[in-house]
C-alpha angles and dihedrals in degrees: 000000000000125000137171122192123180127189118190144166128208123211108204095190092060103062086288090296113193125199118190136179115202129193117202118193133184121180127223119275141169121259096203141052093246092057091236101118107070119197108201120230123244144192124203134182129222131190124206133183116187141166112239096190119050122241107241118230127204095262095054100263121132120221123202141138145138143252120217132185107203123198088018095188092047091235120181111231141149108265095191143349134212113241116239093003131206116254125228119187088346095303121110116243092217114120139085120187122242121241119280119229109312139184118225117191122183129181125190131195119197130184104234120212 
């Protein structure tokens, strides 16, 4: 099972500032046909702050963007798994780690009418 839930609030007096907390969940599953290689489930939180209304500059360009902290609690998890993996020394080579806590910064520039 996979699920994403986001709860946010928008503050109109502050350049339409929006703050959102997102929960991403992936349930456990098996990575092989024999159901012997178990991939554990995980849940991670992310926090995003964004400007919903651009800041207008003198030359008619609107500047906006967002800042997001993903995997807020810096949890270790399996981000993906290979199906029907190869075995080396009796252990499956199946897993790729998920990303640690990361910071994403995005800026946008828009020509305003």
